[in-house]
N, C-alpha and C positions, 0 to 999 in steps of 0.2 A: 190587262195591264196590272201589274201587282200594286196595290196599296203599299205605302210604308208601314203601316200598322195592320196587317189583315187580322180579321177577327179568329180565324182558324189559326192559332197561334202555338208556335213551341215557345212557351213562356218564358221569361225572364226568371231567374232565381231570385230575384230581390221583392223584397216585401213592398206593397203600397195598396191603398184601399181598392184601386183598380185590379191589380192581379187577384186580390182576395174576391173580387165580385166576378172576375171571370172564371175564376176555378169554382167557385159555388155553381155558376151556372152551367159548366161542364159536368159537375156531380150531377145536376138536375136533370140532365138530358135524358136519363131512362135507365132502367134497370139492365143488368147483365146477368144472366144464366149463371148459377154456380152449382157445381156437384153438391149432394146432400153431406157427403162424408169426406174429411180430410185425413190424408195420412202425413205422419211425421216421417221426414227423410233424415237419419243422423249423416253427419259430417264433422269427424272427428268429435271433439266436445260439444260442437254445436248441433244444429239442426235448422231445416227449413220444411215447409210444407208444401204439397203438391196441388194445394187448393187454395183459392184465395179466401181470406177472411170474411165472415158474413158482412153482407151490405156494402161490399167494395167492388171496384169495376176493374174488368180487363179492357184489352184493346175494344173500341168501338168506332161506328162511323159517325159522322159529324152531328148525327141526331141521336146518338146513344145506343144504337141497335148493336149488339154483340159482332164481331167480325173475326174471320178466321183467314189465314193467308191464302191467296189467290194464286195458285198454281197448277201446273199440269201433274198429271199422274207421274211422270218421269221425276219430278222435282218434289212430291209431296212430302217426303220423309226427311228432306235436306233442312238443316236449320237455315231460316232466311236471315240475309243481312239487312235488317231493318237499319233506319237513319244511313242511307244511301242516296248517290244522287238519281237513282231510278226507283226508289221503293214504291212509288204509287202504282207500279205494276202489280205488285204483290199485297200491297196494303190498301184496299178500296174503302178510302176516307168518305166518299159521297155516295150516297145510294144512287143517284142518277148518273153516275160515271163509272162503269165497268172496266174502263179502257187505262187511262193514266192521265195524269196532270203533265203540263211540259216538263220535260227532262234535259237538263242541261250537261252535253257530253263533252263540248268543246273540241274542234270548232264548231261541229253541227249541234242543232238541237232537234229534239224530238217530241212527239205526242201521239199515243195510240188513238185510234179511231176505229169505226166498225169495218171500214174499208181497207184498212192498213196502218201504214207509220207515215205521218206527217213529219218531213224533213226541212229544216230551215237552217240559215247561215246568217244570223244578225252580225251585221258591220257597223251600224250607225247607233251611236248611244243616244238613249232618250233621258232627259231629267225630268223627275217627277217628286211628288210629294213637297211643294214648295222649295225644291231644288236641294232635298235632303237625301235623294235617292238616286244612282244612276243605274239604268237598266240596258241590257242588249235582249229585248223580250223576244221570245221565240215567235216567229211569223213564218208559217209554212211558205216554203217555195215550190214545194211539191208533195205528193203523198205516193209512196210506194207499197205497191200491193199485188193482187191477181185480179184479172177480170171477173166481175161478178161477186167478188168476196164481199160477205157482210156477216161478220161473227157479231154474236152476243156480248163477247167480252175479250179481253186480250189477259193472258196469264204470263207470269214467269216461266221459263221452260229450262232455263239454264244460266249459271253465272260463274264468273271467275273473279279476280281480284278487281278488276276494273271493266270488265266487259258482262254484258247481258243479252240474252236471248228471249225477246217476248215472243209468244204464240198466238195465232189466230186460228179458228176452226169453225164452219158454219154449216158442216154436215155434208157439204159437198166438196168444199176446199181447205186446205190446210196451208198456214204460212208462217214462216219463222224468219226473223231479221236481227242478225247479229250487230251489235253496236257497242261503243264504249267511249272512254275519255280518249282524247288525243288521235280518234281514228278517223281519218277522212273518208272512209269507205263504210257503206252499208252494205252487208253481206247478206243475200236474201234466198231462202229456199223456199220452195211452193209445190202444191200439186192440185189438180183439179181445174186449173185455168192458165191462161197466158200471163205473162209478166205484164204488169201495167204500171204507168207511172203517169200521174194526172198532176199537171203542173197549175200553178196559181193565177197564171196568166200565159196567152200563147207564148211559147218559147221561140227564141232565136237559135238557128241551127247553126254551128260553126265548124262541125265537122259530120261527115256521114260516111261511114265504111262499113256498111252491112250489119254486123252485130255491136259494132261501135258508134255511139252516137254522141256527139258534143252538142250542147245545147246551153243557152243563157236565160236565166230567169231572176227577174227582179235585180239584174245587174249582177248576178252570182253565177259562175260557170260550173256545170256539171257535166260528167262523163257517164254514160249509160252502157254496161256491159253486158250482153244476152251472150249465151253460149255460142260457140263456133258453129257457122252453118246457119244461125237465126238472122232475123232481119227486123229492125225497129220501123214500125209504122206510126207517122206523127198525123194526126186527125185532130185539127183545134189545139186543145190543151190536154189531150189524151194520147200517150206513146205505149204502145203495146209489141209484144213480141213473143212469138210462139217459143216454148222451150222443147217442144219434141218429146224424146226419151229423158231428156236430162230436167233436173229439179231446182237449178240455181241460176242466179244473176246477179250483179252488182251496180252498184253506182259510187259515185266519188265526186266530193267538191274539189274543185280544181284551183288552186293560187293565181293561174293564169291560164289562159288558153294553150299556150305554149307549152305547158306542162302535160298535156295529153301523153304524149310518147312515152313518157316516165312513168304515168299512172298506169297506161294500158300493161305495162309489163306485170303489174301487180293484181290485175284485176279479178285473176282467178285463184290466188293464193289467198284462201278464205282463213280468216283468224277463227280458231277453235277455243281460245284459252288465253289467259293473262296471267303473269305470276311475278311478284316482287320477291327477291333474296337480298337480305340484308346481312351485314358483316360489321362489327365494332372491333378495330384493332388498332392499340397504339394511340388513342385519342380520335382516330378517324373514323367517321360512319360512311361506309360505301353501300349503295344499295343498286342492283342491277334488275330493271324491267324489262320482262321478256314476253313477247307474243308467241304463242303457239300455232302454227299454220297448217292447212290442208291445200294440195294443189289440185284443184277441180279439173284444170287442164294443163298439160304440159308438166315441167318439172319444178317451176318455180316455186320456192317456199319463202321467199323475202316479203317485206311489205314496207310501208311508210307509216311513220308515226308524228304527230305533231307534240313537241314538248312545250310545256308551260314555262314560264319565266323561272321559275324557282329551281327547276331542273335544267334548263340550258345554261343557266349562270354557273352551274357546278358539274358541267360534264367536259370532258376534253375529246369526247367522241365526234367525229365529223359529221356536220350538218350541211343539208344542201342551202341553195339561197331562197327555198319558197319559205313563205310565210303564211299565216292565218292571223287575222283578228278575233280577239276574244275578250271577255271581261276581265280577264287576268293580265291584259296585257298582250304584246306579241307572242305567237307561238311559233315556233321553228321546227323544221321537218326534219326529220332523220330517214336515210334509206338503210334500214335495217330492221330485223325483228328484236332488236335488244339495244339497250344503251344503259351506261353507269354513270352515277352520280357519286361524287367524293365530297365529303364537307368535315370540316373540324367540328367533333362533336360538342354539344353543349353541356357544361358540368353541372352537378346537383350535390350540393352539401345539406347534411341535415340541418346545420343554422351556419350563420356566418361566424367566421374564427373569432377568436378572443382578440381583444385590442386594447391598447392602453387609455382609448377615448372614452371607455364605459366607466361611469361611476357605479362601482358594484351595490353601494348603500343605496343609491337612487333606485337602481334596477331591482333590487330585493324589495324595496316598497312597492314598485309597479307589479312584481310577481304576487305579492302578497294580496293586493286587490283583487286579482283574479281567484285565486286558490280559497280565499276567504269569503268571496260571494256567496250570499244565501243559496243562488243557484246558478251554478258555473255554466250551465247548459241554457240559460236564459228562456226557459220554456219551451225549448225546441221540442217537437214531437214527430214532424215528418221526414222522410229521408234527406231533403236538402237542408233543412235548417239543423238537423241532426248533424250532418256532415259538416256544415259551417262551424258549428260549435265545437266537433270534435278537432276540426282543423286548427281553431284557434288555440285550444289547449296544447295540440301536438306541437306547434311551433315552440312553445315555451319550455318545452322538456330539455331539450340540449342547452338552451341558454341558461336554465337554472342549474344545469349540471355543470357548465361551462365557469360560472364564478362560486362553485363549491355549495350551492344551496341543494343539498342531497335530500332534505326533507321536503322542500317545496317539489323537487323533481319526482320523488315518489308517490306524492299525494296527486300530482298531474297524471302519472302513469296509472294509479290506481283509479282516478276518474274515466280515464281512457278505456281502460280494461273493462270496468264495470259497464259502461254504455255500450261497448262494442258486445260484449257478451250476451247482454240483454237483448241486443238486435240478433244477435247470431244463435238465437234460440228461440225456436218455434212457439208460437201459443202467448207470446206475451203482447204488451202494448204496441212494441214496434217488432215487425218480423220480415221475413222473406219468403215470398211464395213463388213456386217455378210453374209456369204456364206451359204445359206440354204442347199446345197448339202451336203458340209463337216462339216455343224454346227460348225463355228469356226468364229471368229471375227478377222479380219485382218487389221493392221495399213497400210495406204497407205500416203507417199511412203514406200514401205516395202524395206527389204534389207537382203541379205544373204538367199535368199530363204524363208523367213518367210511367202510369197506369195505363189510360185511356187513349194515349197516343204513342206510346213507349217512346215519350221525349228524354232527353237528358240523362241517361243513366250512367254515361262517362263523367258528367258534372256532378252527379250526387256520389255516384260510390268512390270517384277519385279520393274522396276525402276519408273515407272509411279506410281504403288501401293504404293511403299516406298515413293515417294514425295508427293502424296496426304496423306499418313498419317502423314507426317510433317506437313503439312498445318493443317490437321484435329486435329492434337494437339494443336495448336493455335487459330483455327476457327472451332468449332464443327459445327456450321450452314452450313458452306460451304460444309461439308462432309455429310450432311443429304441426305436420298434417294430422297426427294423432291428437293434437290439442285443438287451437282455434285457427290454426292456419288452413284448414280444410274450407272454412266459409270465407276466409279471405279470397281462397283459389277460386270459388265459385263466382265471386265479384268480378275478379280479373277475367275469368273465361266468359262473362255475361258482357262485360265491355271491351275487352282488348285481348281475345282468346288468339294465340298464336298459332293454333292448329286448325287445318284445314279438313281434317277428318274426324274431328270431335261430333259425335251426333246429338249431343244436348245443346251446344251453343254454336253460333256462326263464327266465322273467322273474323276477327276484328271489326266487330259490328258497327261501330258508328266511324271508324278511321278509314278514311278513303286514300289510299295509298297513292294513287296518281294525282290527285288533287293536291296532296300534300297536307290536308287537314281532315277534321272531323266535320261531321253534320249531326244536328242537335233534333230535328224533327224525324220522329219515327216513320210517319207515313209519307213525308215529301208532298204532300197535297197542296201546293200552291202555285198559281201561276208563274211566278217567280224562282220556282224550283226548291231545292231544299236551302237551309240556312244554318249558319251558326253565329251567334251572339258573342259568348264569352270563350273565345281562343284560350285565355289563360285558365280556364277552368279545365278546359280539355289538356292543356299542357300539365295541369296538375295530376292528372291520372297518369300522365308518362313519368313525370318526376316521381309518382308514387312506386312506380314498376320499378324504376332505377334504384330506389331504396329498398322496397320489399324484396327485389331479386338479390341486391348486395346482402342484406342482412339474414336471408335466408339460404345463401350460396346458391342460387338459382341464376347462374350466369346467363344462361339464355334469356331468362325473362328481363334480367338486368339489360341486356344488350338489345331487346325488343325496344324496352323504355327509351333508351338512348337514341334508336333510330325514329322513334315515334316523335320524341320531343325535338331532336335535330331538324327532322322534316318539318314538322309544324311551325317551328321557330321561322324556317326559311318561308314558309307560307304567309306566317303572320306579318313579316317584314316587308313582304312585297304586297299581299292583298288587303290586309287590315290597316297598315301604317305607310303604305307606298313608299318607303324609305329611298327608293332612286327616282322617284317622280316620274315613274315611267308607266303606271298601270291606270291610275284613274284618268278619266275623261277631262280634257282641258275645260270643258264647260263645267264640271262638277267643282265646286267651290270650297273643297274642304281636303284637308291634309290627312285624314283618318275617316275610317268607318267603325261604327259600333257593331253592325252585322255585315257578314259576308252573305250574299244570296247567289244561287246558281246563275242568276241571271247579271249580277253585279254586286253592289254593296249600298249599304244605307248609313248615313250619319243619324242614328236612332238606336233606341232600345225598344223592347216590349212595352216597357210600363212609364218611361218617362222622357221628356225631350230635355231634360236638365244636363248642360254640357259635361258637368262633372262625371256624372254616371255614364254618359256615353264614351267618355275617355276612360274612364276607371272600370268600366265591365270587362276589359281586356287587360287589366293587371291584376285584378285578384284572382285568388289570394296571393299576398305575395310571400314567397317561401324562398329556400335554397334551391328551388327549380325555378326560379324568375331570372337568374342571372343571364341567361341567353338572350334577355331583351337588351342587353348591353351591347348587343353586336353593332347596333346603328344608332348611335349615340346623337347625330344630328337630327335623326327623326323623332326621338324622344323630345329633344328641345323644340322641334317644330310642333309637336303634338302638344307639350305643355302650352306653347305659347298661343295656339290656337283655342285651346280651353278657356285660358284667360281671356281671350277676345270676346269668345261667344258668351262666356260666364260674366263679363263685364267686372272682371277682376280676379284676385286668386281664389283658390278652391276654399269651400266653406264645409259642405257636408261631408265629402270624403277625402279631406284634406291629407288625412293619414297616408291613404292609397297613393295619392300623387304625389306627395313628398316621397315617400319610397320610391315611387317610379323616377320621379326627377332625380333622386339621388344615384341612379345607376348610370346618369350622364353627367352630372353636374353636383358631387356630394356636398360642396361648400354652399350651393344654393340652396339645397334641400335642408341643410343644416341651420341655415340662417331662417327659413321659414318655421321651421320646429322651434326653435329658440324664442321666436316672436309669437307663436301660436299655440304651443303645447299645452298651455293651462286651461283653454276655453273651448275644448272641442269634445265632442263624444266620438269614440272611435267606431269606424264601420263595424258590423255585426260580427265579421269573421275576423278582426282585428283586436289587438289590445295596445294599450299604452307601454306596457312592457316591451312587445315585440318592435313597435315603431321606434320607441328610443334606442334598442339594441340595433336595429338596422341601420338608423340614420348616423348614429355616433359611430358605429363600426367603419362604415363607408367613409365618413368624414375624416377618420383616421388614415385607414388604409389605402383610399382611393377607390374609383370605380371599377368593376370587373374589367379585365384585360383578355377579350376572347380571341386575340391573336395568338395566345398560347394555350395549350391543353395538356393535361397530363394523360397518361396511358390507363388511367381507370376512370370511369365515368364520375366518382365521387370525389371530383378535384376541382379546383378552379384557382384563377390569379388574379391579383389585384393589382393596380398601379396608380401610385401617387407620389408627388414630391420626389420624383427621380428613383423611386424604389418599387421593386415587384415584389409582393407577399405572395407565396405560395401556399395553397390549403388543399389538403387530402384528408378525407375519413377511410380508415381501413375497418371495415365490419368483419374483417376474418379474425380467426383464433391465433394467427401468428403475424409477427411483425413482417413488414415489405417496404421494399423501396419503390417509390413513384418516381417515374422519370417524364418530365415535361418537354414539350416541343423544342423549347429553346436549349436544351441540353441539361437543364438544372436537374437535380434529383433531391428527393425528400424521403427520409427515412420515418415510417409510420409505425408507432407501437400497435399491438392488437387492439381491436377494438376501441380505437382512439381516433380523435382528429390531430394532426399535427400541422404547423406552419413553418416557413421559412422566408427568408427574405434574400434579394439580390439586387444588382444595380438594374435600372431599367434602361433598355437600350433606345438609343435615339432614333428618329425616323430615318428614313432613306435620304441619304446626303447626295449632293450633287456629285457628278462624276460617275456614278452607279456602277461599281464594281461588286458583284454579289457572290455568295458561296452557296452551293447547295448544303441543305441541311435535313438530315433525316427527320421525316413526318412531312414532306412536301412543302418545305419553306425555302425560299431564296431570301438570304440576309446579308446587309452589309457588314456583320459581326465577323471578325476574324478569330476569336476565341473560343469558338465550339471545338469539342472535341473530335477526332478524327472518327470516321464511321464509314460504312459501306452500306448500300441499299442493293437488294437482289431486283434485277429485271426479269420479268417473265418470259418463258419461252416463247418462240414464235409459233410452235406446235407444228412445224414442218412446212408451214405455207409462206409464199413469198409475200411479206409485208412492207415491201419498199414503197416508201412514201405515204403509207397508210397507219396511223398509230394503232396498236392493238396491245391492250393490256399494259398500257405505258405507265411510267412513272412520273409523275408530275411536280414540279416544283414552282411556288408562285410567290409574287410579292404584290401588294395592293397599295394604293394611296400614294403613287409614285409621282413626283414632280420633277419635270426637266424640259430644257430647252434642246432642242435638235442639233446635235452638231454637223454642220456641213461636211461633207464628205467623208465622214465617220461611218463605221459599219459595225454590226454584231461581231463578237468575237467570244470564244468559250475555249476553254482547256479543261478537259474530263479525262480521268482515268479511268479505264475499263478493265475487266479482266474476265476471260471466259474460262480459265482455268484450263483442262484437257479437252475440252469439248471442240469438236472440229465444225467448220462452216458457221460460226455465229457472227452477226453484223449489227452492233448497236447503231441505232439512227437517231438523230435529234430535230426537234422542232421548236422554234422560239417564236412566241405570240406576243403582240403589243396590242392592248385594249387603251387607247390614248385617253378616255376619259371615264374608263372604271364603269361605263354602263352595261358591260356584259358582252358586248361586241367586240371581236378581235380585229381590229382595222387593218393589221399587217400580220401576216403569217409566213415566217422563212423555213422552209424544210431543207436540211442539209443532206449531202450524200451520206449513205451509211459507212460505217467503219469495219472492214473485214479484220477480225481478230485472229490470233495465232492460237494453236491448240497446246500453248506452252504456259503453265502457271505463272503468273507475274503481271504487273500492272503494264498496260499500254497507253500512250497517250492520244486521244481524240479532240481534235480541234477544228477549227472553222475552215482551216487550210484544205480540207476534203472537198471543199466547194459546194454551192448551193444547187439543190436539185431542183427546186421550185418557189416561185414567191408570189403572193397574192396580196393585193393592196398597197397603201401608201403610208409613209412615215408622216410625223407630224409632232408638235410638242406634246408631251405627257403632263395632262392636268388631273390629278388623283387617279392616275391611270394604275393597270395591272400588267405586269410582265410575267409570263409564264414560260418556263422551259419543259418540253416533255422528251422522254428517252424511252425507246423500246427496242427490242430485237427484231430487226427486219428479216431475219433468216435464222434457220437452224431449230434444233429441237432440244435445246438446253436453255439452262438460266445463265446469265451472265452478273457481273456486279460492277456498281460504279462508286466512286469514293465520295464521301461527303466530309464537309468540315475542314479540308485541307486546300492548299494553293493547287491541287489537281482537282478541284470542284468548283470552277469558277467560271461565272458567266459575266462578261463586260457588254454594256449597251451604250450606243452612240449618243449620249446625252451630257450634257453639262448643267 
């Protein structure tokens, strides 16, 4: 069972005597061999070295011995995605464990042993660490392997975006097992022995049909699938089946024994890979998660996937009734090899916009305190603390520019350039070295295991990329690939590489696309799996990608940053802050965690039990990339309230960070705390009085971020207060552009500038509830939107009657209403197929009565057969209901969703928006 504060630690980035001692202890573990000669590798105007500086360390075991990736010959030349949920397969942290530590795939857990792969399904939480940590710890229900298998080690043989295949070999037998996030199946292949399953206790058999065996172990139901013609033999706790001329078998954890028939359908559709594809369009971020499969028997190529809460909350794809327990709350099962999520993107601004609430003279004084300091970098020497110092200065550049302090702005830019260029040049006091074995770029002096454990590269380098993006905003030539941009590109490729074919760096090193967030430990060598403490520093890298991509014209990188930020924002909301109060176990007495583990979460940090830092570590650094936190204002208020309860009063040490955090939900309360306490505090090391004053005063004037509205570029945001919406956007481009917001407002933004505009704030959903479809996926009570039309995707020549396919979704949340007896759903939609023949738009309306993500009532209407004559036709509920599931009830903070798709045909059609022919009326008063 994992301790709250394990000794082998992915250490926090925050200073204390404890962390200093731990770091010194790690350095003293032992020497690491280094080549005698180093080569300098040019990168634009900068350079790095291919050899570590003398006296420094690279990746080691826990005792300080040098370690290289533990891979098969087939995988030896591939960049290893360290910092993953399964990294202990490839990174042997402990000399006496050449297999793996527990790996949390969810719903299953795994651990490699000499005899094969342990498999567990933890369903009961355990509270440890004096109530400060909850876990669903790995406990093996069974071990899957081959008869007689006794391998000296386990190696990573193949991997994809969220799956991995470990490999065992003992000279006589070879064994592979493909496992992954969300996969209820284990897909096994072996030679030299019979399939063997060893259970932790004598199993109970609930189904026996030759090659298919259903067993219950420790209250969990499993199905075992041997090749057709084979037969399972049970002897005590050992189950075997001959494979004959075949080399495959599989097993699955079942949600119920009654699910066996469904799971049997996909038993031999072996997963061979996984891949995510993302797209950012019109302020919406969509991602499709796809498994590739191979039919070992028959022709079935489909499969079953369990979606995490942050995924099923934001998909309109059909889900089965099957569910699983996990440390991330309920997982829901989809019967398909792919699913798509859609979410309004989180906006990123270089700085909060100008407002009348900022006293320019006062702000100028605060700015001068920073630039006139004897050492603006506060003695920072390693990658983390240098990064913090860079971030602190970078936040002030657009603030100084905003109030006309061009001299201060230019001095700040000069400081940033100078320090970045020092680090971006090999041979200096601070430099980067490339490790050809691990295919990673490490900064020296390193800190907190960024060298010896490959920890935290995304935390450290995010500050460098962010600072470079601010410089690029004002000096594009500096950021060119032929200048200093090439070195920035290496940091990006090391931490968030968008390429799966780059031979120098792995794809998205630390970001787990299926889990929805990054991992901090490079080796994952803990009983509790991998971990991440400062989710906000991970988001800082994503925001930096948005800004760097925007400033350099790399829209693909910008959109990657938007996908990463939006996805991790949803994960933070659910798994760090438990915004819906549906994830943490009831027996865990906290509203937030400082750290997420593979097995659960902990109300803790690596270096202190101080509540201010436990709550603040997932806030810092506060930047224009922090606005996404305002999605769940009630969760922020609960978070602050718990901090003050645990702290015995308001924040003292990190009061500035927590004031800024509170201002995202209640700007007036945060301003009151600033007014009362700003004279007697020391800013957090990555903060400044200038930035905190500007942040709090601006939001007190404009209102909190309004995340219900988004712009069609990632560098935009909306604020609401006192009945007024303020629209802000930054245009990094060389020409003026118009930014369109999802509520229909537009904003003209000059080249290389930030612009703002205002408009009335719309009221919340009224009683009566008649809504219009608005382009951008919104149902709105407003009747003043401009008329428009959305395109409905083709059915691709397949009958989609009753099953949404590439549907267009319109939604409104936080709806209250009392059900009107005898009333029914009604809609009036104008659709047009042009000259296309045989099209048939179809509508489905869903009601999530409490807003918990589960749709309690779904009404599917018969499709409407359009004619092949251009012109609008009217589609209403009068076509009749095709199918209804669930029951109605009062709406209390509920969600209403309308989906429309083409059920037939091979062409696109259109549906009106913003008109009286784009109306949904729900039966509530």
